[in-house]
Predicted model as a PDB file, atoms N, CA, C, CB and O in Angstrom, pLDDT in the B-factor column:
MODEL        1                                                                  
ATOM      1  N   GLU A   1      93.554  89.166  77.765  1.00 58.00           N  
ATOM      2  CA  GLU A   1      93.042  87.834  78.781  1.00 58.00           C  
ATOM      3  C   GLU A   1      92.238  87.621  77.059  1.00 58.00           C  
ATOM      4  CB  GLU A   1      91.722  88.183  80.850  1.00 58.00           C  
ATOM      5  O   GLU A   1      91.444  88.228  76.341  1.00 58.00           O  
ATOM      6  N   GLU A   2      93.258  86.048  77.029  1.00 65.00           N  
ATOM      7  CA  GLU A   2      91.493  85.272  76.106  1.00 65.00           C  
ATOM      8  C   GLU A   2      90.594  84.922  77.000  1.00 65.00           C  
ATOM      9  CB  GLU A   2      91.570  83.617  75.145  1.00 65.00           C  
ATOM     10  O   GLU A   2      90.837  85.195  78.175  1.00 65.00           O  
ATOM     11  N   PHE A   3      89.510  84.326  76.701  1.00 63.00           N  
ATOM     12  CA  PHE A   3      88.035  83.366  77.415  1.00 63.00           C  
ATOM     13  C   PHE A   3      86.868  82.672  76.853  1.00 63.00           C  
ATOM     14  CB  PHE A   3      87.225  84.164  78.181  1.00 63.00           C  
ATOM     15  O   PHE A   3      85.901  83.316  76.444  1.00 63.00           O  
ATOM     16  N   ASP A   4      86.911  81.432  76.815  1.00 67.00           N  
ATOM     17  CA  ASP A   4      85.782  81.238  76.751  1.00 67.00           C  
ATOM     18  C   ASP A   4      84.263  81.846  77.353  1.00 67.00           C  
ATOM     19  CB  ASP A   4      86.008  80.347  76.961  1.00 67.00           C  
ATOM     20  O   ASP A   4      83.965  82.069  78.526  1.00 67.00           O  
ATOM     21  N   LEU A   5      83.340  82.046  75.982  1.00 67.00           N  
ATOM     22  CA  LEU A   5      81.817  82.245  77.035  1.00 67.00           C  
ATOM     23  C   LEU A   5      81.761  80.650  76.935  1.00 67.00           C  
ATOM     24  CB  LEU A   5      80.015  83.344  76.264  1.00 67.00           C  
ATOM     25  O   LEU A   5      82.216  79.864  76.104  1.00 67.00           O  
ATOM     26  N   ILE A   6      80.981  80.474  78.178  1.00 66.00           N  
ATOM     27  CA  ILE A   6      80.352  79.230  78.339  1.00 66.00           C  
ATOM     28  C   ILE A   6      79.122  79.277  78.960  1.00 66.00           C  
ATOM     29  CB  ILE A   6      81.114  78.384  79.004  1.00 66.00           C  
ATOM     30  O   ILE A   6      78.974  79.482  80.164  1.00 66.00           O  
ATOM     31  N   VAL A   7      78.057  79.054  78.003  1.00 80.00           N  
ATOM     32  CA  VAL A   7      76.562  78.917  79.004  1.00 80.00           C  
ATOM     33  C   VAL A   7      75.993  77.745  78.721  1.00 80.00           C  
ATOM     34  CB  VAL A   7      75.315  80.049  78.750  1.00 80.00           C  
ATOM     35  O   VAL A   7      75.521  77.004  77.859  1.00 80.00           O  
ATOM     36  N   PHE A   8      76.393  78.009  80.423  1.00 84.00           N  
ATOM     37  CA  PHE A   8      75.785  76.961  81.920  1.00 84.00           C  
ATOM     38  C   PHE A   8      74.263  76.483  80.967  1.00 84.00           C  
ATOM     39  CB  PHE A   8      75.264  78.290  84.046  1.00 84.00           C  
ATOM     40  O   PHE A   8      73.560  77.338  80.428  1.00 84.00           O  
ATOM     41  N   VAL A   9      73.984  75.117  80.910  1.00 82.00           N  
ATOM     42  CA  VAL A   9      72.748  74.903  80.850  1.00 82.00           C  
ATOM     43  C   VAL A   9      72.401  74.063  81.311  1.00 82.00           C  
ATOM     44  CB  VAL A   9      72.321  74.891  80.004  1.00 82.00           C  
ATOM     45  O   VAL A   9      71.338  73.644  80.852  1.00 82.00           O  
ATOM     46  N   GLY A  10      72.858  73.475  82.177  1.00 82.00           N  
ATOM     47  CA  GLY A  10      72.263  72.515  83.769  1.00 82.00           C  
ATOM     48  C   GLY A  10      71.118  72.765  84.533  1.00 82.00           C  
ATOM     49  O   GLY A  10      70.283  73.656  84.695  1.00 82.00           O  
ATOM     50  N   ALA A  11      71.433  71.477  85.004  1.00 90.00           N  
ATOM     51  CA  ALA A  11      70.707  72.149  86.615  1.00 90.00           C  
ATOM     52  C   ALA A  11      71.307  72.703  87.624  1.00 90.00           C  
ATOM     53  CB  ALA A  11      70.095  71.243  87.453  1.00 90.00           C  
ATOM     54  O   ALA A  11      72.504  72.463  87.780  1.00 90.00           O  
ATOM     55  N   PRO A  12      70.549  73.652  88.629  1.00 93.00           N  
ATOM     56  CA  PRO A  12      71.289  74.713  89.230  1.00 93.00           C  
ATOM     57  C   PRO A  12      72.773  73.719  89.810  1.00 93.00           C  
ATOM     58  CB  PRO A  12      70.200  75.583  90.603  1.00 93.00           C  
ATOM     59  O   PRO A  12      72.526  72.514  89.846  1.00 93.00           O  
ATOM     60  N   THR A  13      74.024  74.055  90.186  1.00 93.00           N  
ATOM     61  CA  THR A  13      74.725  73.629  91.224  1.00 93.00           C  
ATOM     62  C   THR A  13      74.661  73.966  92.438  1.00 93.00           C  
ATOM     63  CB  THR A  13      75.663  73.740  91.035  1.00 93.00           C  
ATOM     64  O   THR A  13      74.413  75.144  92.694  1.00 93.00           O  
ATOM     65  N   GLU A  14      74.829  73.191  93.307  1.00 94.00           N  
ATOM     66  CA  GLU A  14      75.143  72.771  95.151  1.00 94.00           C  
ATOM     67  C   GLU A  14      74.888  74.342  95.374  1.00 94.00           C  
ATOM     68  CB  GLU A  14      77.201  71.997  95.853  1.00 94.00           C  
ATOM     69  O   GLU A  14      73.926  75.078  95.591  1.00 94.00           O  
ATOM     70  N   THR A  15      75.815  74.415  95.257  1.00 96.00           N  
ATOM     71  CA  THR A  15      76.173  76.297  95.905  1.00 96.00           C  
ATOM     72  C   THR A  15      75.567  77.113  94.861  1.00 96.00           C  
ATOM     73  CB  THR A  15      78.158  76.935  96.004  1.00 96.00           C  
ATOM     74  O   THR A  15      75.089  78.057  95.491  1.00 96.00           O  
ATOM     75  N   MET A  16      75.275  77.319  93.445  1.00 95.00           N  
ATOM     76  CA  MET A  16      73.932  78.082  92.718  1.00 95.00           C  
ATOM     77  C   MET A  16      72.596  77.736  93.792  1.00 95.00           C  
ATOM     78  CB  MET A  16      73.561  77.296  90.857  1.00 95.00           C  
ATOM     79  O   MET A  16      71.858  78.679  94.078  1.00 95.00           O  
ATOM     80  N   THR A  17      72.373  76.667  94.244  1.00 96.00           N  
ATOM     81  CA  THR A  17      70.966  76.812  94.709  1.00 96.00           C  
ATOM     82  C   THR A  17      71.399  77.531  96.175  1.00 96.00           C  
ATOM     83  CB  THR A  17      70.004  75.186  94.806  1.00 96.00           C  
ATOM     84  O   THR A  17      71.088  78.714  96.319  1.00 96.00           O  
ATOM     85  N   GLU A  18      71.814  77.125  96.810  1.00 96.00           N  
ATOM     86  CA  GLU A  18      72.592  77.699  98.568  1.00 96.00           C  
ATOM     87  C   GLU A  18      72.677  79.242  98.681  1.00 96.00           C  
ATOM     88  CB  GLU A  18      74.532  77.154  98.834  1.00 96.00           C  
ATOM     89  O   GLU A  18      71.996  79.888  99.478  1.00 96.00           O  
ATOM     90  N   LYS A  19      73.814  79.925  97.580  1.00 96.00           N  
ATOM     91  CA  LYS A  19      73.829  80.968  97.652  1.00 96.00           C  
ATOM     92  C   LYS A  19      73.643  81.907  96.268  1.00 96.00           C  
ATOM     93  CB  LYS A  19      74.818  81.049  98.319  1.00 96.00           C  
ATOM     94  O   LYS A  19      74.306  82.942  96.208  1.00 96.00           O  
ATOM     95  N   MET A  20      72.583  81.491  94.955  1.00 94.00           N  
ATOM     96  CA  MET A  20      72.588  82.472  93.857  1.00 94.00           C  
ATOM     97  C   MET A  20      71.696  83.789  94.378  1.00 94.00           C  
ATOM     98  CB  MET A  20      71.931  81.749  92.437  1.00 94.00           C  
ATOM     99  O   MET A  20      71.864  85.000  94.239  1.00 94.00           O  
ATOM    100  N   SER A  21      71.109  83.329  94.760  1.00 95.00           N  
ATOM    101  CA  SER A  21      69.743  84.566  95.182  1.00 95.00           C  
ATOM    102  C   SER A  21      70.357  86.078  95.747  1.00 95.00           C  
ATOM    103  CB  SER A  21      68.600  83.850  96.762  1.00 95.00           C  
ATOM    104  O   SER A  21      70.171  87.253  95.430  1.00 95.00           O  
ATOM    105  N   THR A  22      71.097  85.444  96.648  1.00 95.00           N  
ATOM    106  CA  THR A  22      71.858  86.907  97.922  1.00 95.00           C  
ATOM    107  C   THR A  22      73.294  87.432  96.740  1.00 95.00           C  
ATOM    108  CB  THR A  22      72.913  85.865 100.276  1.00 95.00           C  
ATOM    109  O   THR A  22      73.522  88.639  96.656  1.00 95.00           O  
ATOM    110  N   LEU A  23      74.269  86.306  95.802  1.00 95.00           N  
ATOM    111  CA  LEU A  23      75.228  86.784  94.711  1.00 95.00           C  
ATOM    112  C   LEU A  23      74.700  87.521  94.014  1.00 95.00           C  
ATOM    113  CB  LEU A  23      75.783  85.933  93.910  1.00 95.00           C  
ATOM    114  O   LEU A  23      75.300  88.551  93.705  1.00 95.00           O  
ATOM    115  N   GLU A  24      73.103  87.212  93.399  1.00 95.00           N  
ATOM    116  CA  GLU A  24      72.357  87.832  92.095  1.00 95.00           C  
ATOM    117  C   GLU A  24      71.615  89.401  92.778  1.00 95.00           C  
ATOM    118  CB  GLU A  24      70.896  86.475  91.400  1.00 95.00           C  
ATOM    119  O   GLU A  24      71.340  90.237  91.916  1.00 95.00           O  
ATOM    120  N   LYS A  25      71.283  89.812  94.358  1.00 96.00           N  
ATOM    121  CA  LYS A  25      71.010  90.527  94.844  1.00 96.00           C  
ATOM    122  C   LYS A  25      72.297  91.468  95.002  1.00 96.00           C  
ATOM    123  CB  LYS A  25      70.360  90.035  95.720  1.00 96.00           C  
ATOM    124  O   LYS A  25      71.986  92.596  94.620  1.00 96.00           O  
ATOM    125  N   MET A  26      73.645  91.412  95.432  1.00 95.00           N  
ATOM    126  CA  MET A  26      74.567  91.603  94.875  1.00 95.00           C  
ATOM    127  C   MET A  26      75.025  92.002  93.959  1.00 95.00           C  
ATOM    128  CB  MET A  26      74.816  91.152  94.890  1.00 95.00           C  
ATOM    129  O   MET A  26      75.420  93.160  94.091  1.00 95.00           O  
ATOM    130  N   ARG A  27      75.248  91.374  92.586  1.00 95.00           N  
ATOM    131  CA  ARG A  27      75.279  91.711  91.917  1.00 95.00           C  
ATOM    132  C   ARG A  27      74.201  93.043  91.082  1.00 95.00           C  
ATOM    133  CB  ARG A  27      75.524  90.747  91.753  1.00 95.00           C  
ATOM    134  O   ARG A  27      74.750  93.919  90.413  1.00 95.00           O  
ATOM    135  N   ASP A  28      72.809  93.010  91.238  1.00 95.00           N  
ATOM    136  CA  ASP A  28      71.986  93.748  91.028  1.00 95.00           C  
ATOM    137  C   ASP A  28      72.650  94.972  91.088  1.00 95.00           C  
ATOM    138  CB  ASP A  28      70.984  93.557  91.748  1.00 95.00           C  
ATOM    139  O   ASP A  28      72.984  95.754  90.198  1.00 95.00           O  
ATOM    140  N   GLU A  29      72.817  95.002  92.646  1.00 95.00           N  
ATOM    141  CA  GLU A  29      73.077  96.826  93.589  1.00 95.00           C  
ATOM    142  C   GLU A  29      74.690  97.062  92.725  1.00 95.00           C  
ATOM    143  CB  GLU A  29      73.401  96.717  96.272  1.00 95.00           C  
ATOM    144  O   GLU A  29      75.077  98.106  92.200  1.00 95.00           O  
ATOM    145  N   ILE A  30      75.142  96.242  92.768  1.00 94.00           N  
ATOM    146  CA  ILE A  30      76.507  96.718  92.108  1.00 94.00           C  
ATOM    147  C   ILE A  30      76.458  97.896  90.922  1.00 94.00           C  
ATOM    148  CB  ILE A  30      77.185  95.389  91.423  1.00 94.00           C  
ATOM    149  O   ILE A  30      76.956  99.012  90.774  1.00 94.00           O  
ATOM    150  N   VAL A  31      75.188  96.631  89.827  1.00 93.00           N  
ATOM    151  CA  VAL A  31      74.686  97.348  88.895  1.00 93.00           C  
ATOM    152  C   VAL A  31      74.332  98.362  88.711  1.00 93.00           C  
ATOM    153  CB  VAL A  31      74.119  97.068  88.614  1.00 93.00           C  
ATOM    154  O   VAL A  31      74.685  98.935  87.681  1.00 93.00           O  
ATOM    155  N   LEU A  32      73.689  98.840  89.420  1.00 95.00           N  
ATOM    156  CA  LEU A  32      73.192 100.013  89.727  1.00 95.00           C  
ATOM    157  C   LEU A  32      73.292 100.957  90.450  1.00 95.00           C  
ATOM    158  CB  LEU A  32      72.531  99.942  89.852  1.00 95.00           C  
ATOM    159  O   LEU A  32      72.609 101.968  90.286  1.00 95.00           O  
ATOM    160  N   GLN A  33      74.128 100.827  91.362  1.00 94.00           N  
ATOM    161  CA  GLN A  33      75.005 102.042  91.715  1.00 94.00           C  
ATOM    162  C   GLN A  33      75.867 102.505  90.670  1.00 94.00           C  
ATOM    163  CB  GLN A  33      75.873 101.770  92.854  1.00 94.00           C  
ATOM    164  O   GLN A  33      76.124 103.708  90.649  1.00 94.00           O  
ATOM    165  N   ASP A  34      76.453 101.598  89.626  1.00 91.00           N  
ATOM    166  CA  ASP A  34      77.406 101.868  88.628  1.00 91.00           C  
ATOM    167  C   ASP A  34      76.998 102.383  87.785  1.00 91.00           C  
ATOM    168  CB  ASP A  34      78.000 101.037  88.166  1.00 91.00           C  
ATOM    169  O   ASP A  34      77.511 103.464  87.494  1.00 91.00           O  
ATOM    170  N   TYR A  35      75.806 101.837  86.924  1.00 92.00           N  
ATOM    171  CA  TYR A  35      74.521 103.149  86.083  1.00 92.00           C  
ATOM    172  C   TYR A  35      74.668 104.623  87.122  1.00 92.00           C  
ATOM    173  CB  TYR A  35      72.196 102.391  86.260  1.00 92.00           C  
ATOM    174  O   TYR A  35      75.295 105.597  86.707  1.00 92.00           O  
ATOM    175  N   ILE A  36      74.224 104.618  88.041  1.00 95.00           N  
ATOM    176  CA  ILE A  36      73.426 105.916  88.611  1.00 95.00           C  
ATOM    177  C   ILE A  36      75.322 106.518  88.548  1.00 95.00           C  
ATOM    178  CB  ILE A  36      72.195 105.727  90.684  1.00 95.00           C  
ATOM    179  O   ILE A  36      75.757 107.555  89.049  1.00 95.00           O  
ATOM    180  N   GLY A  37      75.849 105.813  88.031  1.00 93.00           N  
ATOM    181  CA  GLY A  37      77.663 106.708  89.135  1.00 93.00           C  
ATOM    182  C   GLY A  37      77.862 106.840  90.625  1.00 93.00           C  
ATOM    183  O   GLY A  37      78.298 107.953  90.920  1.00 93.00           O  
ATOM    184  N   GLU A  38      77.736 106.303  91.310  1.00 92.00           N  
ATOM    185  CA  GLU A  38      77.149 106.117  92.764  1.00 92.00           C  
ATOM    186  C   GLU A  38      78.571 104.261  93.344  1.00 92.00           C  
ATOM    187  CB  GLU A  38      74.536 105.611  92.488  1.00 92.00           C  
ATOM    188  O   GLU A  38      79.072 103.852  94.391  1.00 92.00           O  
ATOM    189  N   ALA A  39      78.578 103.847  91.956  1.00 89.00           N  
ATOM    190  CA  ALA A  39      79.595 103.200  92.539  1.00 89.00           C  
ATOM    191  C   ALA A  39      81.128 103.428  91.860  1.00 89.00           C  
ATOM    192  CB  ALA A  39      79.166 101.785  92.524  1.00 89.00           C  
ATOM    193  O   ALA A  39      81.206 103.610  90.645  1.00 89.00           O  
ATOM    194  N   SER A  40      82.442 103.408  92.770  1.00 90.00           N  
ATOM    195  CA  SER A  40      83.589 103.632  92.219  1.00 90.00           C  
ATOM    196  C   SER A  40      84.037 101.760  91.555  1.00 90.00           C  
ATOM    197  CB  SER A  40      84.686 104.470  93.575  1.00 90.00           C  
ATOM    198  O   SER A  40      83.483 100.664  91.472  1.00 90.00           O  
ATOM    199  N   VAL A  41      85.090 102.265  91.294  1.00 90.00           N  
ATOM    200  CA  VAL A  41      86.113 101.162  90.744  1.00 90.00           C  
ATOM    201  C   VAL A  41      86.217 100.291  91.654  1.00 90.00           C  
ATOM    202  CB  VAL A  41      87.503 101.582  90.394  1.00 90.00           C  
ATOM    203  O   VAL A  41      86.034  99.074  91.701  1.00 90.00           O  
ATOM    204  N   ASP A  42      86.674 101.419  92.692  1.00 93.00           N  
ATOM    205  CA  ASP A  42      87.538 100.258  94.518  1.00 93.00           C  
ATOM    206  C   ASP A  42      85.851  99.760  94.963  1.00 93.00           C  
ATOM    207  CB  ASP A  42      88.713 101.887  96.708  1.00 93.00           C  
ATOM    208  O   ASP A  42      85.853  99.165  96.041  1.00 93.00           O  
ATOM    209  N   GLU A  43      84.606  99.883  94.403  1.00 93.00           N  
ATOM    210  CA  GLU A  43      83.856  99.853  95.061  1.00 93.00           C  
ATOM    211  C   GLU A  43      83.132  98.002  94.518  1.00 93.00           C  
ATOM    212  CB  GLU A  43      83.101 101.352  94.934  1.00 93.00           C  
ATOM    213  O   GLU A  43      82.475  97.151  95.116  1.00 93.00           O  
ATOM    214  N   PHE A  44      83.799  98.118  92.926  1.00 91.00           N  
ATOM    215  CA  PHE A  44      83.414  96.830  91.909  1.00 91.00           C  
ATOM    216  C   PHE A  44      84.656  95.955  92.472  1.00 91.00           C  
ATOM    217  CB  PHE A  44      83.465  97.182  89.899  1.00 91.00           C  
ATOM    218  O   PHE A  44      84.572  94.750  92.236  1.00 91.00           O  
ATOM    219  N   ASP A  45      85.399  96.243  92.936  1.00 93.00           N  
ATOM    220  CA  ASP A  45      86.465  95.342  93.008  1.00 93.00           C  
ATOM    221  C   ASP A  45      86.672  94.398  94.620  1.00 93.00           C  
ATOM    222  CB  ASP A  45      87.765  96.332  92.655  1.00 93.00           C  
ATOM    223  O   ASP A  45      87.222  93.413  95.112  1.00 93.00           O  
ATOM    224  N   LYS A  46      85.699  95.655  94.952  1.00 95.00           N  
ATOM    225  CA  LYS A  46      85.479  94.725  96.599  1.00 95.00           C  
ATOM    226  C   LYS A  46      84.763  94.195  96.351  1.00 95.00           C  
ATOM    227  CB  LYS A  46      85.099  95.203  97.987  1.00 95.00           C  
ATOM    228  O   LYS A  46      84.746  93.365  97.260  1.00 95.00           O  
ATOM    229  N   PHE A  47      83.375  93.772  95.197  1.00 94.00           N  
ATOM    230  CA  PHE A  47      81.861  93.604  94.914  1.00 94.00           C  
ATOM    231  C   PHE A  47      82.784  91.548  94.343  1.00 94.00           C  
ATOM    232  CB  PHE A  47      80.784  95.276  93.158  1.00 94.00           C  
ATOM    233  O   PHE A  47      82.432  90.373  94.447  1.00 94.00           O  
ATOM    234  N   VAL A  48      83.966  92.281  93.807  1.00 94.00           N  
ATOM    235  CA  VAL A  48      84.158  91.206  92.595  1.00 94.00           C  
ATOM    236  C   VAL A  48      85.161  89.732  93.884  1.00 94.00           C  
ATOM    237  CB  VAL A  48      85.573  92.245  90.746  1.00 94.00           C  
ATOM    238  O   VAL A  48      85.381  88.529  93.743  1.00 94.00           O  
ATOM    239  N   GLU A  49      85.413  90.545  94.777  1.00 96.00           N  
ATOM    240  CA  GLU A  49      86.203  90.048  96.173  1.00 96.00           C  
ATOM    241  C   GLU A  49      84.916  89.136  97.030  1.00 96.00           C  
ATOM    242  CB  GLU A  49      86.852  91.701  97.296  1.00 96.00           C  
ATOM    243  O   GLU A  49      84.711  87.937  97.219  1.00 96.00           O  
ATOM    244  N   ASP A  50      84.274  90.293  97.377  1.00 96.00           N  
ATOM    245  CA  ASP A  50      83.020  89.326  97.999  1.00 96.00           C  
ATOM    246  C   ASP A  50      82.090  88.567  96.857  1.00 96.00           C  
ATOM    247  CB  ASP A  50      81.891  90.359  98.938  1.00 96.00           C  
ATOM    248  O   ASP A  50      80.965  88.087  96.994  1.00 96.00           O  
ATOM    249  N   PHE A  51      82.674  88.603  96.050  1.00 95.00           N  
ATOM    250  CA  PHE A  51      81.612  87.553  94.992  1.00 95.00           C  
ATOM    251  C   PHE A  51      81.818  85.982  95.168  1.00 95.00           C  
ATOM    252  CB  PHE A  51      81.975  87.823  93.198  1.00 95.00           C  
ATOM    253  O   PHE A  51      81.175  84.968  95.439  1.00 95.00           O  
ATOM    254  N   ASN A  52      83.342  86.475  94.789  1.00 96.00           N  
ATOM    255  CA  ASN A  52      83.771  85.095  95.066  1.00 96.00           C  
ATOM    256  C   ASN A  52      83.858  84.456  96.191  1.00 96.00           C  
ATOM    257  CB  ASN A  52      84.770  84.924  94.705  1.00 96.00           C  
ATOM    258  O   ASN A  52      83.702  83.301  96.584  1.00 96.00           O  
ATOM    259  N   SER A  53      84.217  85.738  96.735  1.00 97.00           N  
ATOM    260  CA  SER A  53      84.785  84.163  98.408  1.00 97.00           C  
ATOM    261  C   SER A  53      83.081  84.151  99.090  1.00 97.00           C  
ATOM    262  CB  SER A  53      86.644  85.162 100.557  1.00 97.00           C  
ATOM    263  O   SER A  53      83.031  84.029 100.314  1.00 97.00           O  
ATOM    264  N   LEU A  54      82.296  84.222  98.651  1.00 97.00           N  
ATOM    265  CA  LEU A  54      80.550  84.156  99.482  1.00 97.00           C  
ATOM    266  C   LEU A  54      79.768  83.043  98.551  1.00 97.00           C  
ATOM    267  CB  LEU A  54      79.407  86.046  99.354  1.00 97.00           C  
ATOM    268  O   LEU A  54      78.593  82.718  98.726  1.00 97.00           O  
ATOM    269  N   GLY A  55      80.807  82.418  97.334  1.00 96.00           N  
ATOM    270  CA  GLY A  55      80.309  81.375  96.484  1.00 96.00           C  
ATOM    271  C   GLY A  55      80.672  81.532  95.045  1.00 96.00           C  
ATOM    272  O   GLY A  55      81.100  80.838  94.122  1.00 96.00           O  
ATOM    273  N   GLY A  56      80.406  82.429  95.213  1.00 95.00           N  
ATOM    274  CA  GLY A  56      80.926  82.974  93.136  1.00 95.00           C  
ATOM    275  C   GLY A  56      82.120  82.209  92.380  1.00 95.00           C  
ATOM    276  O   GLY A  56      82.201  82.121  91.155  1.00 95.00           O  
ATOM    277  N   GLU A  57      82.837  81.787  93.100  1.00 95.00           N  
ATOM    278  CA  GLU A  57      84.417  81.122  93.071  1.00 95.00           C  
ATOM    279  C   GLU A  57      84.196  79.602  92.655  1.00 95.00           C  
ATOM    280  CB  GLU A  57      85.299  81.180  94.764  1.00 95.00           C  
ATOM    281  O   GLU A  57      84.466  78.906  91.676  1.00 95.00           O  
ATOM    282  N   GLN A  58      83.475  79.410  94.069  1.00 96.00           N  
ATOM    283  CA  GLN A  58      82.819  77.653  94.020  1.00 96.00           C  
ATOM    284  C   GLN A  58      81.961  77.947  92.781  1.00 96.00           C  
ATOM    285  CB  GLN A  58      81.634  76.944  95.655  1.00 96.00           C  
ATOM    286  O   GLN A  58      82.154  77.300  91.751  1.00 96.00           O  
ATOM    287  N   ILE A  59      81.478  78.437  92.814  1.00 95.00           N  
ATOM    288  CA  ILE A  59      80.327  78.464  91.169  1.00 95.00           C  
ATOM    289  C   ILE A  59      80.922  78.005  89.642  1.00 95.00           C  
ATOM    290  CB  ILE A  59      79.814  80.322  90.761  1.00 95.00           C  
ATOM    291  O   ILE A  59      80.563  77.343  88.668  1.00 95.00           O  
ATOM    292  N   THR A  60      81.776  78.602  89.985  1.00 92.00           N  
ATOM    293  CA  THR A  60      82.594  79.335  88.989  1.00 92.00           C  
ATOM    294  C   THR A  60      83.241  77.432  88.228  1.00 92.00           C  
ATOM    295  CB  THR A  60      84.140  80.794  90.018  1.00 92.00           C  
ATOM    296  O   THR A  60      83.240  76.808  87.166  1.00 92.00           O  
ATOM    297  N   ASN A  61      83.654  77.288  89.560  1.00 94.00           N  
ATOM    298  CA  ASN A  61      84.735  75.789  89.498  1.00 94.00           C  
ATOM    299  C   ASN A  61      83.332  74.577  88.585  1.00 94.00           C  
ATOM    300  CB  ASN A  61      85.355  74.968  91.945  1.00 94.00           C  
ATOM    301  O   ASN A  61      83.403  74.102  87.452  1.00 94.00           O  
ATOM    302  N   GLU A  62      82.421  74.441  89.425  1.00 94.00           N  
ATOM    303  CA  GLU A  62      81.334  73.118  89.247  1.00 94.00           C  
ATOM    304  C   GLU A  62      80.682  73.840  88.168  1.00 94.00           C  
ATOM    305  CB  GLU A  62      80.162  72.592  90.690  1.00 94.00           C  
ATOM    306  O   GLU A  62      79.879  73.094  87.608  1.00 94.00           O  
ATOM    307  N   VAL A  63      80.717  75.043  87.641  1.00 91.00           N  
ATOM    308  CA  VAL A  63      80.470  75.108  86.192  1.00 91.00           C  
ATOM    309  C   VAL A  63      81.637  74.505  85.418  1.00 91.00           C  
ATOM    310  CB  VAL A  63      80.238  76.569  85.744  1.00 91.00           C  
ATOM    311  O   VAL A  63      81.415  73.643  84.567  1.00 91.00           O  
ATOM    312  N   ASN A  64      83.258  75.060  85.766  1.00 90.00           N  
ATOM    313  CA  ASN A  64      83.880  74.300  84.673  1.00 90.00           C  
ATOM    314  C   ASN A  64      84.271  72.896  84.429  1.00 90.00           C  
ATOM    315  CB  ASN A  64      84.807  74.789  84.519  1.00 90.00           C  
ATOM    316  O   ASN A  64      84.766  72.328  83.456  1.00 90.00           O  
ATOM    317  N   GLU A  65      83.696  72.289  86.263  1.00 91.00           N  
ATOM    318  CA  GLU A  65      83.621  70.756  85.955  1.00 91.00           C  
ATOM    319  C   GLU A  65      82.780  70.443  85.024  1.00 91.00           C  
ATOM    320  CB  GLU A  65      83.258  69.944  87.020  1.00 91.00           C  
ATOM    321  O   GLU A  65      82.851  69.865  83.940  1.00 91.00           O  
ATOM    322  N   TRP A  66      81.729  71.078  85.830  1.00 90.00           N  
ATOM    323  CA  TRP A  66      80.023  70.876  84.022  1.00 90.00           C  
ATOM    324  C   TRP A  66      80.521  70.444  82.532  1.00 90.00           C  
ATOM    325  CB  TRP A  66      79.065  73.000  83.312  1.00 90.00           C  
ATOM    326  O   TRP A  66      80.426  69.423  81.850  1.00 90.00           O  
ATOM    327  N   TYR A  67      80.964  71.434  82.408  1.00 88.00           N  
ATOM    328  CA  TYR A  67      81.510  71.923  80.989  1.00 88.00           C  
ATOM    329  C   TYR A  67      82.632  70.678  80.940  1.00 88.00           C  
ATOM    330  CB  TYR A  67      82.258  73.786  80.925  1.00 88.00           C  
ATOM    331  O   TYR A  67      82.290  69.501  80.833  1.00 88.00           O  
ATOM    332  N   ALA A  68      83.847  71.066  81.023  1.00 90.00           N  
ATOM    333  CA  ALA A  68      84.393  69.398  81.564  1.00 90.00           C  
ATOM    334  C   ALA A  68      84.090  68.640  81.182  1.00 90.00           C  
ATOM    335  CB  ALA A  68      84.256  68.835  82.613  1.00 90.00           C  
ATOM    336  O   ALA A  68      84.724  68.149  80.249  1.00 90.00           O  
ATOM    337  N   SER A  69      82.846  68.012  81.687  1.00 90.00           N  
ATOM    338  CA  SER A  69      82.034  66.482  81.527  1.00 90.00           C  
ATOM    339  C   SER A  69      81.610  66.404  80.370  1.00 90.00           C  
ATOM    340  CB  SER A  69      80.778  66.164  82.403  1.00 90.00           C  
ATOM    341  O   SER A  69      81.581  65.230  80.000  1.00 90.00           O  
ATOM    342  N   VAL A  70      81.258  67.125  79.610  1.00 85.00           N  
ATOM    343  CA  VAL A  70      79.994  67.136  78.036  1.00 85.00           C  
ATOM    344  C   VAL A  70      81.115  67.525  77.046  1.00 85.00           C  
ATOM    345  CB  VAL A  70      78.318  68.689  77.972  1.00 85.00           C  
ATOM    346  O   VAL A  70      80.809  67.536  75.853  1.00 85.00           O  
ATOM    347  N   GLN A  71      82.278  67.821  77.373  1.00 81.00           N  
ATOM    348  CA  GLN A  71      83.149  68.040  76.295  1.00 81.00           C  
ATOM    349  C   GLN A  71      83.115  66.917  76.225  1.00 81.00           C  
ATOM    350  CB  GLN A  71      84.375  68.716  76.286  1.00 81.00           C  
ATOM    351  O   GLN A  71      83.760  66.334  75.353  1.00 81.00           O  
TER     352      GLN A  71                                                      
ENDMDL                                                                          
END                                                                             
């Protein structure tokens, strides 16, 4: 699947302000577990599912809206 890498340079979105610290903590934990060999593929898949349901998907939508507005 092909995708474009978008670098977000705007002010934090509403969902970023509300949820980003929690999402970053979750991300950091899974990256560390992966690095030291303690995270399985299933755990990473669960992280992605949780990340999206806890605000990651909404942040992605907000960033995509921002990107569309600056094109």
